[in-house]
C-alpha positions in Angstrom: -67.6 231.5 -15.1 -66.9 233.6 -18.3 -69.6 235.4 -20.3 -69.1 232.9 -23.1 -69.7 229.9 -20.8 -72.8 231.5 -19.4 -74.2 232.0 -22.9 -73.4 228.4 -23.7 -75.2 227.2 -20.5 -78.3 229.3 -21.3 -78.4 227.9 -24.9 -78.1 224.3 -23.5 -81.0 225.0 -21.0 -83.3 226.1 -23.9 -82.9 222.8 -25.8 -85.3 219.9 -25.2 -83.7 217.3 -23.0 -82.8 214.3 -24.9 -83.4 210.8 -23.5 -80.4 209.9 -21.3 -78.0 207.5 -22.8 -77.5 204.1 -21.2 -75.1 204.4 -18.3 -71.5 203.6 -18.7 -70.7 200.5 -16.7 -69.0 201.5 -13.5 -65.5 200.3 -12.9 -64.7 197.8 -10.2 -62.8 200.6 -8.3 -66.0 202.4 -7.5 -67.5 199.8 -5.2 -64.1 199.4 -3.5 -64.0 203.1 -2.7 -67.6 203.1 -1.6 -67.1 200.2 0.7 -64.9 202.3 2.8 -67.8 204.6 3.6 -69.5 204.0 6.9 -73.3 204.4 7.4 -74.4 207.2 9.7 -74.4 206.5 13.4 -77.6 204.9 14.5 -80.0 207.5 15.8 -78.0 210.3 14.4 -80.3 212.9 12.7 -80.0 212.9 8.9 -80.4 216.6 8.1 -81.7 218.1 4.9 -79.4 220.2 2.7 -78.5 223.5 4.3 -79.7 226.9 3.1 -82.7 226.8 0.8 -82.7 223.0 0.4 -86.1 222.7 2.0 -87.5 223.1 -1.5 -88.6 226.7 -0.9 -87.5 229.6 -3.1 -86.9 229.8 -6.8 -84.2 227.6 -8.4 -81.1 229.3 -9.9 -81.9 227.8 -13.3 -85.6 227.9 -14.4 -85.2 224.6 -16.3 -84.5 222.7 -13.0 -86.9 220.2 -11.8 -86.9 217.9 -8.8 -86.1 214.2 -9.3 -85.8 211.2 -6.9 -82.6 209.2 -6.6 -82.7 205.7 -5.2 -79.7 205.0 -3.0 -78.5 202.1 -0.8 -80.4 202.3 2.5 -78.2 203.9 5.2 -76.1 205.8 2.7 -78.5 208.6 1.8 -76.3 211.3 3.5 -73.1 210.0 1.8 -74.8 210.1 -1.6 -75.9 213.7 -0.9 -72.5 214.8 0.2 -70.8 213.1 -2.8 -73.0 214.9 -5.3 -72.5 218.2 -3.6 -68.7 217.6 -3.7 -68.9 216.9 -7.4 -70.8 220.2 -8.0 -68.2 222.1 -6.1 -65.4 220.5 -8.0 -66.9 221.1 -11.5 -68.0 224.6 -12.3 -70.1 223.4 -15.2 -72.4 221.5 -12.9 -73.2 224.5 -10.6 -75.9 225.7 -13.0 -77.2 222.2 -13.7 -77.5 220.6 -10.2 -79.1 222.6 -7.5 -80.5 221.7 -4.1 -80.5 218.3 -2.5 -83.0 217.1 0.1 -83.2 214.1 2.4 -86.8 214.3 3.7 -86.9 213.8 7.4 -89.4 214.1 10.2 -89.1 214.7 13.9 -90.2 211.8 16.1 -90.7 211.9 19.9 -90.3 208.8 22.0 -91.2 208.6 25.7 -88.8 206.5 27.8 -89.0 206.3 31.6 -91.3 209.3 31.6 -88.9 211.5 29.6 -89.3 212.6 26.0 -86.6 212.1 23.5 -86.8 213.7 20.0 -84.8 212.5 17.0 -84.9 212.7 13.2 -85.9 209.8 10.9 -86.2 209.6 7.2 -89.8 209.1 6.0 -88.5 207.9 2.6 -85.5 205.7 3.5 -83.3 204.9 0.5 -84.3 208.1 -1.4 -82.7 211.5 -2.0 -84.3 214.4 -3.8 -82.2 216.4 -6.2 -83.0 219.5 -8.2 -81.5 219.3 -11.7 -81.6 220.6 -15.3 -81.6 217.2 -16.8 -79.3 216.2 -19.7 -77.2 213.2 -20.6 -74.1 214.5 -18.7 -76.0 215.4 -15.5 -77.8 212.1 -15.6 -74.5 210.2 -15.8 -72.8 212.3 -13.1 -75.6 211.5 -10.6 -76.1 207.9 -11.8 -72.3 207.1 -11.5 -72.2 208.4 -7.9 -71.2 205.6 -5.5 -74.2 204.0 -3.7 -76.7 205.4 -6.2 -78.7 202.6 -7.9 -80.8 204.8 -10.2 -83.6 207.3 -10.6 -87.3 206.9 -10.0 -89.0 206.9 -13.4 -89.9 204.8 -16.4 -87.1 202.8 -18.0 -84.0 205.0 -18.6 -86.1 208.2 -18.4 -86.3 209.8 -14.9 -89.7 211.2 -14.0 -89.6 214.7 -12.4 -91.8 215.4 -9.4 -94.8 217.7 -9.9 -94.9 221.0 -8.0 -97.7 219.6 -5.8 -95.6 216.6 -4.9 -92.6 218.8 -4.0 -94.8 221.0 -1.8 -96.4 218.0 0.0 -92.9 216.8 0.9 -91.7 220.2 2.0 -94.8 220.8 4.1 -94.4 217.4 5.8 -90.8 218.2 6.7 -91.7 221.7 8.0 -94.8 220.4 9.9 -92.9 217.7 11.7 -90.4 220.3 12.9 -93.2 222.2 14.6 -95.0 219.2 15.9 -92.9 216.0 16.2 -94.8 212.7 15.9 -94.9 210.4 18.8 -93.4 207.0 18.1 -95.3 205.1 20.7 -98.7 203.4 19.8 -101.6 202.7 22.2 -104.5 200.3 22.0 -107.9 200.1 23.5 -108.1 198.5 27.0 -104.3 198.9 27.4 -103.0 199.8 30.8 -101.2 203.1 31.1 -99.7 205.3 33.8 -100.2 209.1 33.8 -96.9 210.9 34.0 -98.0 214.6 33.8 -100.8 216.8 35.1 -103.1 216.7 38.1 -103.5 212.9 37.7 -99.8 212.1 37.6 -99.0 208.6 39.0 -102.6 207.4 38.4 -103.0 204.3 36.3 -105.9 203.5 34.1 -107.2 201.8 30.9 -107.3 203.3 27.4 -110.9 203.7 26.3 -110.4 205.7 23.1 -107.4 206.6 20.9 -107.3 209.6 18.6 -104.3 209.1 16.2 -104.8 212.4 14.4 -104.9 214.6 17.6 -102.5 212.2 19.4 -104.8 212.0 22.4 -106.2 209.3 24.6 -109.3 208.9 26.7 -108.2 207.0 29.8 -110.6 205.6 32.4 -109.1 206.4 35.8 -110.6 205.4 39.2 -111.1 208.5 41.3 -112.9 208.3 44.7 -114.0 204.8 43.8 -115.5 205.8 40.5 -114.2 205.2 37.0 -113.8 208.6 35.3 -112.7 209.4 31.8 -109.7 211.7 31.5 -108.4 213.0 28.1 -104.7 213.1 27.8 -102.0 213.6 25.2 -99.8 210.7 24.1 -96.8 212.3 25.8 -98.6 212.5 29.2 -98.8 208.7 29.6 -96.6 205.7 29.4 -97.4 202.0 29.0 -97.5 199.9 32.1 -95.1 197.0 31.7 -95.8 193.8 33.4 
């Protein structure tokens, strides 16, 4: 980018962002092209943007803020990739559109005594994008196939606060360290212990602690009902 272009970009960033103009109606060719896209394979992890797209680190443009795009469910990754491709193809957008993030969390499921961890979106149908908003950037994103609009009031997108961004980033990072268990347990439900010194014992759930992901299971040992505290991943439901 030339020095003159950089100065022009900086001058644009200092101006107050005007209210975006009404979107130009998309041509009939856009849906046709989008219809050729296939949704991600079921169960395939939908990763967040690479690099610093976890929301950490300073933006390259101090005027950038995080916005939420609403997309067709199942096409979040395609929307993200399409916007990234447009930024790569147009140098003028590189200083206006920054990181993109699809918020996901790790989920562990126990099947036949084995743990399987996968990624799932905790905001299906939404993509976060960091932008220095103006009319052109608004239209570039809005006209991307499979994008239905921005989260906001009327035609004016509403940026996320710093606290909201950090809450999302923290949830993504926390789920990587401690995946959530998909299975749910209820009081008096029969379970079989799969790990630890009481493996293969069966018992009934007496208490459920969702926050700690633990159970108190009543197990019969030497003819007496004894409470045993176990993690969700150490038991499986008894199917009848």
